MIRO-880343 format. One line per field, with one value per atom (N, C-alpha, C, O): residue number from 1; x, y, z. Coordinates in steps of 0.1 Angstrom, whole numbers, m for minus. Example, Ala and Ser with C-alpha at 12.3 -4.5 7.8 and 13.67 -1.06 7.14 Angstrom:
<sites>
seq = [1 1 1 1 2 2 2 2]
u = [132 123 132 142 128 137 129 134]
v = [m57 m45 m33 m33 m22 m11 0 11]
w = [78 78 78 85 71 71 79 80]
</sites>
This chain:
<sites>
seq = [1 1 1 1 2 2 2 2 3 3 3 3 4 4 4 4 5 5 5 5 6 6 6 6 7 7 7 7 8 8 8 8 9 9 9 9 10 10 10 10 11 11 11 11 12 12 12 12 13 13 13 13 14 14 14 14 15 15 15 15 16 16 16 16 17 17 17 17 18 18 18 18 19 19 19 19 20 20 20 20 21 21 21 21 22 22 22 22 23 23 23 23 24 24 24 24 25 25 25 25 26 26 26 26 27 27 27 27 28 28 28 28 29 29 29 29 30 30 30 30 31 31 31 31 32 32 32 32 33 33 33 33 34 34 34 34 35 35 35 35 36 36 36 36 37 37 37 37 38 38 38 38 39 39 39 39 40 40 40 40 41 41 41 41 42 42 42 42 43 43 43 43 44 44 44 44 45 45 45 45 46 46 46 46 47 47 47 47 48 48 48 48 49 49 49 49 50 50 50 50 51 51 51 51 52 52 52 52 53 53 53 53 54 54 54 54 55 55 55 55 56 56 56 56 57 57 57 57 58 58 58 58 59 59 59 59 60 60 60 60 61 61 61 61 62 62 62 62 63 63 63 63 64 64 64 64 65 65 65 65 66 66 66 66 67 67 67 67 68 68 68 68 69 69 69 69 70 70 70 70 71 71 71 71 72 72 72 72 73 73 73 73 74 74 74 74 75 75 75 75 76 76 76 76 77 77 77 77 78 78 78 78 79 79 79 79 80 80 80 80 81 81 81 81 82 82 82 82 83 83 83 83 84 84 84 84 85 85 85 85 86 86 86 86 87 87 87 87 88 88 88 88 89 89 89 89 90 90 90 90 91 91 91 91 92 92 92 92 93 93 93 93 94 94 94 94 95 95 95 95 96 96 96 96 97 97 97 97 98 98 98 98 99 99 99 99 100 100 100 100 101 101 101 101 102 102 102 102 103 103 103 103 104 104 104 104 105 105 105 105 106 106 106 106 107 107 107 107 108 108 108 108 109 109 109 109 110 110 110 110 111 111 111 111 112 112 112 112 113 113 113 113 114 114 114 114 115 115 115 115 116 116 116 116 117 117 117 117 118 118 118 118 119 119 119 119 120 120 120 120 121 121 121 121 122 122 122 122 123 123 123 123 124 124 124 124 125 125 125 125 126 126 126 126 127 127 127 127 128 128 128 128 129 129 129 129 130 130 130 130 131 131 131 131 132 132 132 132 133 133 133 133 134 134 134 134 135 135 135 135 136 136 136 136 137 137 137 137 138 138 138 138 139 139 139 139 140 140 140 140 141 141 141 141 142 142 142 142 143 143 143 143 144 144 144 144 145 145 145 145 146 146 146 146 147 147 147 147 148 148 148 148 149 149 149 149 150 150 150 150 151 151 151 151 152 152 152 152 153 153 153 153 154 154 154 154 155 155 155 155 156 156 156 156 157 157 157 157 158 158 158 158 159 159 159 159 160 160 160 160 161 161 161 161 162 162 162 162 163 163 163 163 164 164 164 164 165 165 165 165 166 166 166 166 167 167 167 167 168 168 168 168 169 169 169 169 170 170 170 170 171 171 171 171 172 172 172 172 173 173 173 173 174 174 174 174 175 175 175 175 176 176 176 176 177 177 177 177 178 178 178 178 179 179 179 179 180 180 180 180 181 181 181 181 182 182 182 182 183 183 183 183 184 184 184 184 185 185 185 185 186 186 186 186 187 187 187 187 188 188 188 188 189 189 189 189 190 190 190 190 191 191 191 191 192 192 192 192 193 193 193 193 194 194 194 194 195 195 195 195 196 196 196 196 197 197 197 197 198 198 198 198 199 199 199 199 200 200 200 200 201 201 201 201 202 202 202 202 203 203 203 203 204 204 204 204 205 205 205 205 206 206 206 206 207 207 207 207 208 208 208 208 209 209 209 209 210 210 210 210 211 211 211 211 212 212 212 212 213 213 213 213 214 214 214 214 215 215 215 215 216 216 216 216 217 217 217 217 218 218 218 218 219 219 219 219 220 220 220 220 221 221 221 221 222 222 222 222 223 223 223 223 224 224 224 224 225 225 225 225 226 226 226 226 227 227 227 227 228 228 228 228 229 229 229 229 230 230 230 230 231 231 231 231 232 232 232 232 233 233 233 233 234 234 234 234 235 235 235 235 236 236 236 236 237 237 237 237 238 238 238 238 239 239 239 239 240 240 240 240 241 241 241 241 242 242 242 242 243 243 243 243 244 244 244 244 245 245 245 245 246 246 246 246 247 247 247 247 248 248 248 248 249 249 249 249 250 250 250 250 251 251 251 251 252 252 252 252 253 253 253 253 254 254 254 254 255 255 255 255 256 256 256 256 257 257 257 257 258 258 258 258 259 259 259 259 260 260 260 260 261 261 261 261 262 262 262 262 263 263 263 263 264 264 264 264 265 265 265 265 266 266 266 266 267 267 267 267 268 268 268 268 269 269 269 269 270 270 270 270 271 271 271 271 272 272 272 272 273 273 273 273 274 274 274 274 275 275 275 275 276 276 276 276 277 277 277 277 278 278 278 278 279 279 279 279 280 280 280 280 281 281 281 281 282 282 282 282 283 283 283 283 284 284 284 284 285 285 285 285 286 286 286 286 287 287 287 287 288 288 288 288 289 289 289 289 290 290 290 290 291 291 291 291 292 292 292 292 293 293 293 293 294 294 294 294 295 295 295 295 296 296 296 296 297 297 297 297 298 298 298 298 299 299 299 299 300 300 300 300 301 301 301 301 302 302 302 302 303 303 303 303 304 304 304 304 305 305 305 305 306 306 306 306 307 307 307 307 308 308 308 308 309 309 309 309 310 310 310 310 311 311 311 311 312 312 312 312 313 313 313 313 314 314 314 314 315 315 315 315 316 316 316 316 317 317 317 317 318 318 318 318 319 319 319 319 320 320 320 320 321 321 321 321]
u = [m386 m391 m406 m410 m414 m428 m433 m428 m443 m449 m464 m470 m470 m484 m492 m489 m502 m511 m525 m530 m531 m544 m542 m534 m551 m550 m541 m540 m535 m526 m512 m509 m503 m489 m485 m489 m477 m471 m456 m449 m452 m438 m431 m434 m421 m413 m403 m396 m403 m395 m382 m381 m371 m358 m352 m349 m349 m343 m331 m331 m322 m311 m316 m327 m308 m312 m309 m300 m317 m315 m317 m308 m328 m331 m321 m316 m318 m309 m295 m289 m290 m277 m277 m267 m289 m289 m289 m282 m295 m295 m280 m276 m274 m260 m251 m242 m253 m244 m247 m238 m259 m262 m255 m250 m255 m247 m232 m226 m227 m213 m211 m201 m220 m219 m220 m214 m228 m230 m220 m220 m212 m202 m191 m187 m188 m177 m164 m162 m153 m140 m137 m140 m132 m130 m118 m117 m110 m98 m102 m104 m104 m108 m96 m85 m99 m88 m82 m70 m90 m85 m84 m89 m77 m76 m88 m90 m97 m110 m109 m102 m117 m117 m124 m122 m132 m139 m130 m134 m118 m108 m96 m87 m94 m82 m80 m68 m90 m89 m84 m82 m81 m76 m63 m55 m61 m49 m36 m26 m37 m25 m22 m30 m12 m9 m4 m5 2 7 m5 m4 m16 m28 m33 m37 m33 m38 m30 m35 m17 m7 m10 m11 m12 m15 m28 m29 m38 m51 m49 m55 m42 m41 m33 m35 m23 m14 m20 m13 m32 m39 m30 m29 m25 m17 m25 m20 m38 m47 m61 m66 m68 m82 m90 m90 m98 m107 m120 m127 m124 m136 m145 m141 m157 m166 m176 m179 m181 m192 m205 m206 m215 m228 m235 m241 m234 m241 m235 m243 m222 m216 m219 m222 m219 m223 m238 m241 m246 m260 m261 m269 m252 m252 m247 m253 m237 m233 m245 m247 m252 m264 m274 m281 m276 m285 m282 m291 m269 m265 m269 m273 m266 m270 m285 m289 m292 m307 m312 m322 m306 m310 m309 m316 m300 m298 m311 m313 m318 m331 m341 m349 m341 m350 m346 m354 m332 m328 m331 m336 m330 m333 m348 m351 m356 m371 m374 m382 m368 m371 m367 m374 m355 m351 m360 m364 m364 m373 m387 m393 m391 m404 m405 m415 m393 m393 m388 m384 m388 m385 m371 m368 m362 m348 m347 m352 m341 m338 m326 m315 m328 m317 m314 m323 m302 m297 m288 m276 m293 m285 m276 m267 m278 m269 m264 m270 m252 m246 m254 m254 m260 m268 m259 m265 m246 m238 m235 m232 m236 m232 m244 m245 m254 m266 m262 m270 m250 m246 m243 m244 m240 m237 m225 m216 m226 m216 m202 m202 m192 m179 m168 m169 m157 m145 m132 m132 m122 m110 m98 m100 m87 m75 m62 m64 m51 m38 m37 m37 m37 m36 m48 m47 m59 m71 m70 m79 m60 m59 m66 m67 m70 m77 m90 m92 m101 m114 m125 m122 m137 m148 m161 m161 m172 m186 m193 m191 m201 m209 m224 m228 m231 m246 m254 m265 m249 m257 m253 m244 m260 m259 m273 m283 m274 m287 m286 m276 m297 m298 m312 m322 m314 m326 m327 m337 m315 m314 m316 m311 m323 m327 m315 m315 m303 m291 m285 m278 m286 m280 m288 m284 m299 m309 m303 m308 m294 m289 m276 m271 m271 m258 m259 m266 m253 m253 m244 m233 m250 m243 m240 m248 m228 m225 m234 m236 m240 m248 m241 m236 m240 m233 m242 m246 m246 m256 m249 m241 m251 m245 m255 m263 m254 m261 m252 m240 m258 m249 m256 m268 m248 m253 m256 m254 m263 m267 m255 m255 m244 m232 m226 m222 m224 m218 m226 m221 m239 m248 m247 m246 m247 m246 m233 m232 m222 m209 m209 m203 m215 m216 m223 m219 m235 m243 m234 m235 m227 m219 m207 m204 m200 m187 m188 m178 m198 m200 m191 m184 m192 m186 m171 m164 m165 m150 m144 m133 m152 m147 m150 m142 m161 m165 m162 m158 m163 m160 m151 m155 m138 m128 m127 m123 m129 m127 m139 m137 m151 m162 m160 m163 m154 m151 m141 m143 m131 m120 m126 m123 m135 m142 m149 m148 m157 m164 m155 m158 m144 m135 m129 m128 m125 m120 m130 m127 m142 m153 m157 m159 m157 m160 m149 m151 m137 m125 m125 m124 m127 m126 m139 m139 m150 m163 m166 m177 m157 m158 m171 m179 m173 m184 m178 m167 m186 m181 m188 m184 m199 m206 m210 m212 m212 m217 m228 m228 m237 m247 m245 m246 m242 m240 m253 m258 m259 m272 m269 m265 m272 m270 m283 m291 m284 m296 m292 m282 m298 m296 m304 m317 m298 m304 m313 m322 m311 m319 m332 m343 m332 m343 m349 m359 m342 m345 m344 m349 m337 m334 m324 m315 m326 m318 m309 m313 m297 m288 m283 m279 m284 m279 m268 m270 m259 m248 m243 m239 m243 m236 m221 m217 m213 m199 m193 m197 m184 m178 m165 m157 m163 m151 m138 m138 m128 m115 m105 m100 m101 m92 m79 m74 m73 m59 m59 m50 m69 m70 m73 m67 m81 m84 m71 m69 m63 m51 m41 m33 m41 m32 m36 m28 m49 m54 m51 m48 m52 m48 m33 m29 m25 m10 m8 1 m16 m15 m18 m11 m28 m31 m20 m17 m14 m3 9 15 12 23 20 29 7 4 5 11 0 m1 13 16 21 34 45 56 41 51 55 46 68 72 73 73 74 75 65 61 61 51 57 69 48 53 58 55 66 71 59 49 61 50 48 57 36 34 30 31 27 22 29 34 30 35 25 13 29 21 9 m2 11 1 m9 m17 m7 m16 m30 m31 m41 m54 m59 m66 m55 m59 m52 m58 m40 m33 m38 m38 m44 m49 m61 m64 m68 m80 m78 m87 m66 m63 m63 m58 m68 m69 m55 m53 m45 m31 m21 m9 m26 m17 m6 5 m11 m1 9 21 6 16 25 37 19 26 35 47 29 37 41 49 35 38 47 55 47 57 49 54 37 29 32 32 35 36 23 12 23 11 7 14 m4 m9 0 4 1 8 m2 m11 1 m7 2 12 m2 6 9 19 0 1 12 18 15 26 39 49 39 51 61 57 74 84 84 89 79 80 68 69 57 45 46 50 41 41 27 23 21 9 13 22 5 8 m4 m13 m3 m14 m27 m27 m38 m52 m55 m61 m52 m55 m49 m53 m38 m32 m20 m15 m17 m6 3 m1 16 26 35 41 38 47 61 63 70 84 92 102 87 95 91 99 78 73 70 66 71 69 55 53 45 31 22 24 10 m1 m6 m8 m10 m16 m31 m34 m40 m54 m58 m50 m68 m72 m74 m70 m81 m83 m70 m69 m60 m47 m40 m32 m42 m35 m39 m31 m51 m56 m50 m51 m44 m39 m25 m17 m21 m8 0 m4 12 21 34 40 40 54 64 75 62 72 71 79 61 60 71 76 76 86 81 79 81 76 84 97 78 85 93 87 106 114 110 111 105 100 88 85 81 70 74 65 86 91 98 108 93 98 111 112 121 133 144 141 156 168 171 173 172 175 190 198 194 208 213 224 205 210 198 187 200 191 199 207 197 205 198 202 188 181 169 161 168 156 150 138 158 153 159 170 151 156 158 149 170 173 173 180 166 166 173 177 175 182 176 183 162 155 146 138 147 137 142 150 137 141 128 119 127 115 118 125 113 115 101 101 91 78 70 58 76 69 66 61 69 67 52 44 49 35 30 36 20 15 9 6 6 1 12 8 24 35 35 43 27 25 35 38 40 48 62 64 72 86 91 87 100 106 118 125 120 130 141 138 153 164 161 168]
v = [m176 m172 m169 m162 m175 m174 m164 m163 m155 m146 m148 m150 m148 m150 m138 m126 m139 m129 m134 m141 m130 m135 m150 m153 m158 m172 m180 m192 m172 m179 m174 m165 m180 m176 m169 m174 m159 m152 m155 m153 m160 m163 m151 m147 m146 m135 m140 m150 m132 m136 m128 m116 m135 m129 m127 m137 m115 m112 m103 m95 m104 m94 m80 m78 m70 m56 m51 m43 m56 m53 m38 m32 m33 m19 m10 0 m13 m5 m4 6 m16 m17 m10 m4 m10 m3 12 19 17 31 35 46 27 31 31 39 21 20 32 36 36 48 61 69 62 73 72 83 61 59 62 68 57 59 74 78 81 95 105 116 99 108 113 105 125 131 127 120 132 130 137 149 130 137 146 154 146 155 169 170 178 191 199 196 207 215 225 228 229 239 234 223 241 238 244 257 237 242 249 245 260 268 260 263 250 242 233 228 231 222 229 222 242 249 249 251 247 246 233 231 223 210 212 220 204 206 202 207 194 188 195 192 203 209 199 201 189 178 171 168 169 163 172 168 185 195 195 196 194 193 181 181 169 157 158 153 165 167 175 172 186 196 189 192 180 174 161 154 157 145 133 124 131 120 107 96 108 97 101 111 93 95 89 77 97 92 88 96 75 70 66 58 72 70 59 58 52 43 50 62 43 49 55 65 48 53 66 75 68 81 92 103 88 98 103 114 93 97 106 116 104 113 127 137 128 141 148 160 140 146 151 161 144 148 162 171 165 178 189 200 186 195 198 209 187 189 198 205 197 205 220 228 224 238 245 256 239 245 247 256 237 238 250 257 251 262 276 285 277 290 293 304 283 285 289 298 283 286 300 307 304 318 328 338 325 335 335 346 324 323 332 336 334 343 357 364 361 374 378 390 368 370 371 363 382 383 374 376 365 356 357 357 357 357 345 345 334 322 322 313 331 332 347 356 348 361 368 363 380 386 391 393 392 396 385 387 373 361 352 344 353 344 330 320 328 315 315 326 304 303 312 314 318 327 319 308 325 319 329 341 324 332 325 313 333 327 336 348 329 336 328 317 333 326 321 309 330 327 318 311 320 313 298 290 293 279 276 265 286 285 291 302 285 291 281 271 286 278 285 296 278 284 283 274 294 293 294 296 291 288 300 298 312 324 335 333 346 357 361 359 367 371 383 386 390 402 403 397 411 412 405 403 402 395 405 417 402 412 419 430 411 417 428 437 427 436 436 430 443 442 445 439 455 459 453 456 444 438 425 416 424 411 401 404 389 378 367 364 362 349 338 338 330 319 306 302 298 285 275 276 265 255 241 237 234 221 212 216 199 189 181 179 177 170 157 156 148 136 141 152 132 135 139 149 131 134 147 155 149 161 173 184 172 184 188 200 178 181 188 197 183 189 203 212 206 219 229 240 224 233 236 247 226 228 237 246 236 242 254 262 256 266 262 252 269 265 264 255 275 275 264 260 260 249 235 226 234 220 217 206 227 226 236 245 236 246 247 258 236 236 244 251 243 251 266 274 268 282 288 300 281 286 288 298 279 281 294 301 297 309 322 332 321 332 335 347 325 327 333 342 328 332 347 355 350 364 373 384 369 377 380 391 370 371 377 383 375 380 394 399 399 413 414 423 404 404 404 400 409 410 401 400 395 385 373 373 362 350 344 346 337 330 315 310 308 293 286 289 278 272 257 251 250 235 228 233 216 208 194 188 189 176 166 167 158 149 139 133 136 127 133 126 146 152 164 169 169 181 194 205 193 204 213 209 226 236 244 247 247 255 267 264 279 290 298 299 303 311 322 319 334 345 345 344 346 346 359 364 364 377 375 365 383 382 385 395 377 378 380 370 392 395 388 382 389 383 368 363 362 347 343 334 351 348 350 342 360 362 351 347 345 333 321 313 320 309 311 301 323 326 323 317 327 324 309 304 302 287 282 272 287 282 285 277 297 300 290 286 287 277 264 257 259 246 247 238 257 258 260 254 268 271 261 261 252 243 232 225 231 221 207 198 206 193 193 204 182 181 187 186 194 199 188 176 191 182 175 182 162 155 162 162 167 173 163 167 151 142 128 125 121 107 98 101 86 77 72 69 71 66 77 75 90 101 97 91 101 96 101 94 113 118 110 108 106 98 85 79 79 65 65 54 76 76 84 87 89 98 90 79 96 90 88 80 96 95 89 91 81 75 66 65 59 49 57 52 68 76 84 86 88 97 89 92 79 71 58 51 53 40 41 51 31 30 29 23 35 34 47 58 44 55 62 56 75 82 79 71 84 81 89 100 83 91 100 95 113 123 135 136 145 157 165 172 163 170 164 171 151 145 144 138 151 151 162 173 159 168 180 191 179 190 200 210 197 205 216 213 228 239 247 250 250 258 273 278 278 291 301 297 312 322 317 309 323 320 305 300 298 284 275 264 280 271 263 267 252 244 244 242 245 245 233 230 227 216 222 228 220 225 218 223 206 198 203 204 205 209 224 229 231 245 249 259 241 244 243 237 249 248 234 228 229 215 216 220 213 213 204 194 206 198 184 175 181 167 160 148 167 161 159 149 168 166 153 147 149 137 124 113 125 113 109 117 96 91 92 88 98 100 94 94 89 83 93 90 106 117 120 127 114 117 111 100 120 116 121 132 112 115 126 126 135 144 135 128 136 127 125 115 136 136 127 124 123 114 100 91 97 83 79 85 69 64 56 44 62 55 65 77 61 70 72 63 85 89 87 92 81 78 87 93 89 96 102 96 113 119 123 132 116 118 128 130 136 145 140 147 127 120 110 111 101 91 93 99 90 91 77 69 75 62 63 71 53 52 39 31 37 26 13 3 12 0 0 m8 11 14 24 33 23 33 39 32 52 59 64 74 56 59 63 64 64 68 56 58 45 33 22 11 24 13 10 19 m3 m7 m1 m4 7 13 3 7 m9 m19 m21 m26 m19 m20 m7 2 m7 5 7 18 m5 m4 m9 m19 m1 m4 m16 m18 m23 m34 m29 m19 m34 m30 m41 m53 m37 m47 m53 m61]
w = [m50 m37 m38 m47 m29 m29 m19 m7 m23 m13 m13 m24 m1 0 m5 0 m13 m18 m16 m24 m5 m1 3 11 m4 m1 m11 m11 m20 m30 m28 m20 m36 m35 m48 m59 m48 m59 m60 m50 m71 m73 m79 m90 m71 m76 m87 m86 m98 m109 m108 m108 m107 m106 m119 m127 m123 m136 m135 m125 m144 m144 m146 m151 m141 m143 m157 m159 m166 m180 m183 m190 m179 m182 m175 m181 m162 m154 m161 m163 m165 m172 m185 m189 m192 m205 m203 m211 m192 m189 m186 m191 m178 m174 m186 m188 m195 m207 m216 m223 m216 m225 m220 m228 m207 m201 m205 m208 m204 m208 m223 m227 m231 m246 m249 m259 m241 m245 m238 m242 m230 m223 m233 m241 m231 m240 m234 m224 m241 m236 m223 m223 m213 m200 m200 m191 m211 m211 m217 m229 m208 m212 m218 m214 m228 m234 m224 m225 m214 m205 m191 m187 m182 m168 m162 m163 m155 m150 m137 m128 m137 m124 m113 m102 m117 m107 m99 m88 m104 m97 m92 m85 m94 m90 m75 m71 m68 m53 m48 m36 m57 m52 m45 m49 m34 m26 m33 m29 m43 m49 m63 m73 m64 m77 m87 m99 m82 m91 m98 m110 m91 m97 m108 m118 m105 m115 m127 m138 m126 m137 m145 m158 m139 m146 m154 m165 m147 m154 m166 m177 m165 m176 m187 m199 m184 m194 m199 m206 m195 m200 m198 m206 m186 m182 m183 m185 m181 m181 m184 m180 m193 m196 m185 m183 m178 m167 m173 m179 m170 m175 m163 m155 m162 m151 m155 m167 m145 m148 m150 m147 m155 m158 m146 m147 m135 m123 m119 m115 m119 m115 m125 m121 m138 m148 m146 m149 m142 m140 m128 m127 m118 m106 m110 m105 m119 m124 m131 m129 m139 m146 m136 m139 m125 m115 m110 m108 m108 m104 m115 m111 m127 m138 m139 m141 m137 m138 m127 m128 m115 m104 m106 m100 m115 m118 m122 m117 m130 m135 m124 m123 m114 m103 m94 m89 m91 m83 m89 m82 m102 m109 m107 m104 m109 m108 m94 m92 m84 m70 m66 m59 m71 m69 m75 m69 m87 m94 m87 m87 m82 m76 m63 m59 m57 m45 m48 m39 m61 m65 m68 m70 m70 m73 m89 m96 m93 m108 m111 m106 m121 m124 m139 m148 m142 m156 m158 m153 m164 m165 m177 m178 m186 m198 m199 m194 m205 m207 m219 m230 m216 m226 m238 m249 m237 m248 m258 m269 m252 m261 m263 m273 m254 m255 m250 m252 m244 m240 m225 m219 m219 m205 m201 m209 m189 m185 m184 m179 m189 m189 m186 m189 m181 m178 m183 m184 m187 m192 m186 m184 m185 m180 m184 m189 m181 m183 m198 m200 m207 m221 m226 m236 m219 m222 m219 m224 m212 m209 m196 m192 m189 m176 m176 m182 m171 m172 m167 m161 m170 m166 m169 m174 m166 m168 m154 m146 m152 m139 m142 m153 m131 m133 m136 m141 m133 m136 m126 m117 m127 m118 m113 m121 m101 m96 m88 m82 m87 m78 m72 m78 m62 m55 m42 m36 m37 m24 m13 m14 m2 8 14 18 16 22 13 18 0 m10 m22 m32 m23 m34 m48 m58 m48 m61 m66 m77 m58 m61 m68 m64 m80 m87 m80 m76 m78 m71 m81 m90 m81 m87 m81 m69 m89 m85 m86 m97 m76 m76 m70 m58 m77 m73 m71 m80 m60 m58 m51 m43 m54 m48 m38 m41 m27 m17 m12 m12 m7 0 14 18 21 35 44 51 43 51 47 56 34 29 33 37 32 35 50 53 59 73 76 85 70 72 67 73 56 50 60 62 65 74 86 92 91 103 101 109 90 88 78 77 71 60 48 49 37 25 26 22 32 32 41 38 51 59 55 57 48 44 29 26 21 6 1 m6 5 1 m14 m19 m21 m36 m42 m52 m37 m41 m38 m46 m26 m22 m32 m36 m35 m44 m58 m65 m63 m76 m76 m86 m66 m65 m65 m71 m58 m57 m71 m75 m78 m92 m101 m109 m100 m109 m106 m115 m93 m89 m94 m99 m93 m96 m111 m116 m119 m134 m139 m150 m132 m137 m131 m134 m123 m118 m109 m110 m100 m91 m77 m74 m67 m54 m44 m32 m48 m39 m47 m59 m40 m45 m36 m24 m42 m35 m37 m49 m27 m28 m24 m12 m32 m29 m30 m40 m19 m19 m15 m8 m20 m16 m12 m17 m1 4 m5 m5 m12 m22 m15 m21 m2 5 11 11 15 22 14 18 4 m3 6 2 17 25 18 11 19 12 21 33 17 24 15 4 20 12 20 32 13 20 10 m1 15 7 10 21 m1 1 m5 m15 3 m1 m9 m6 m19 m27 m19 m12 m21 m15 m26 m31 m29 m40 m38 m48 m27 m25 m27 m33 m21 m23 m37 m43 m44 m58 m67 m76 m63 m71 m69 m78 m57 m54 m63 m67 m65 m73 m88 m95 m92 m106 m108 m118 m98 m99 m99 m106 m91 m90 m104 m109 m111 m124 m134 m142 m133 m142 m140 m150 m127 m125 m131 m136 m130 m136 m151 m157 m157 m172 m178 m188 m171 m177 m172 m177 m163 m158 m168 m173 m171 m181 m175 m183 m162 m155 m144 m140 m139 m129 m116 m113 m108 m95 m86 m88 m76 m66 m59 m56 m56 m49 m35 m27 m32 m19 m8 4 m12 m2 m4 m14 7 7 1 1 m4 m11 m2 m7 11 20 25 33 20 23 18 7 26 22 9 2 5 m8 m20 m30 m17 m28 m30 m41 m19 m21 m31 m37 m32 m41 m53 m61 m56 m67 m80 m81 m91 m104 m110 m119 m105 m110 m101 m103 m92 m82 m88 m84 m99 m105 m113 m115 m119 m126 m116 m118 m105 m96 m86 m85 m79 m70 m75 m69 m86 m91 m103 m104 m111 m122 m136 m145 m136 m149 m157 m152 m170 m179 m181 m181 m184 m188 m202 m209 m206 m220 m230 m227 m242 m252 m259 m265 m258 m266 m266 m259 m273 m274 m261 m259 m251 m239 m230 m222 m232 m224 m232 m228 m243 m252 m248 m245 m249 m247 m255 m251 m267 m277 m277 m283 m270 m270 m259 m248 m262 m253 m254 m265 m242 m243 m247 m241 m256 m261 m259 m252 m265 m263 m269 m278 m264 m270 m270 m280 m259 m257 m268 m270 m275 m285 m279 m268 m286 m282 m295 m306 m292 m303 m303 m292 m314 m315 m318 m328 m309 m310 m321 m326 m325 m335 m349 m357 m351 m364 m365 m376 m354 m354 m359 m366 m354 m359 m347 m337 m349 m339 m340 m350 m328 m328 m324 m313 m334 m331 m320 m317 m313 m301 m304 m297 m316 m320 m322 m320 m327 m330 m317 m315 m307 m294 m287 m280 m290 m283 m289 m283 m300 m307 m303 m297 m306 m304 m317 m327 m316 m328 m326 m315 m337 m337 m332 m327 m335 m331 m316 m311 m309 m295 m287 m289 m277 m268 m254 m252 m245 m231 m225 m227 m218 m209 m199 m192 m199 m191 m176 m170 m171 m156 m155 m143 m165 m164 m165 m163 m168 m170 m157 m153 m150 m137 m139 m135 m146 m148 m150 m153 m149 m150 m165 m173 m168 m182 m184 m176 m195 m198 m209 m208 m220 m231 m239 m240 m246 m256 m268 m267 m279 m291 m300 m312 m295 m303 m310 m315 m309 m315 m306 m303 m300 m291 m277 m276 m267 m253 m247 m247 m243 m237 m222 m216 m216 m201 m197 m206 m184 m180 m184 m188 m184 m187 m199 m201 m206 m217 m226 m223 m239 m249 m255 m260 m254 m259 m273 m276 m283 m297 m304 m316 m295 m301 m307 m311 m308 m314 m305 m309 m292 m283 m282 m283 m280 m279 m265 m255 m266 m254 m244 m233 m248 m239 m228 m217 m231 m221 m213 m216 m203 m196 m184 m180 m179 m167 m171 m178 m167 m171 m163 m152 m169 m162 m154 m158 m143 m134 m132 m132 m129 m126 m112 m107]
</sites>
């Protein structure tokens, strides 16, 4: 394609996006394992308890593309800007726990439930001496406008639930939610009051997920809008087996102090071992979309399939009559 530059023509050179693709690939290569050892406080407000159970049990490893990982990093990078801006207007901010020298964190439910928060601050005009939980979020144009219109509880109930859990476990009574519009740099701030009863229902929800030996009942039909975009739709509504690892095994159980115990070998299972596939693995029968016929104490026989721990995992979908 030719473009006129003065009295001459400049020929545009069309090249593949080599540098862009390299950047995206680097984000993917640098990404850690998406399977967290704990159930995160940042997701406990999700509407679907079954999705939370699948997440905690590592039914599937979620792999994001480089562009989305870069977007996540954008959110992390913004935290330092928020902290500077608050300090610049006289707010006292502590982004790390002085007792540990590390990021503020909370744990509960045998330490299998928890999370980290952005910091705490005080010196706000409405309550100068009250320490506030700080929660920073970046938003798209559409999301930001909806937030301004409906406030956090109406627009981002999962963010609201996250703050309630963190306030509850962090023994705080107020939170400051700070959001930025990534398109315009417009800022929205909102003080949120601690709701003890709601926070306790969320802790109980986490307990049910962690202690649940089988996935919760499906709360939505397959054509529900949340299900259409869910990472676990093929395992939940389809016929795809989950991944083989200790979390999806019949013999493993979450124990005290974030430990997992193998009921077959009566030993603790280290996190790195949990991620592996073992011949002794037997799927939790409720995860198999087939009728169970027999369990001989070692192998589980289904109508169309036999789980002996040695099946080629490439065969992800069961054959049907």
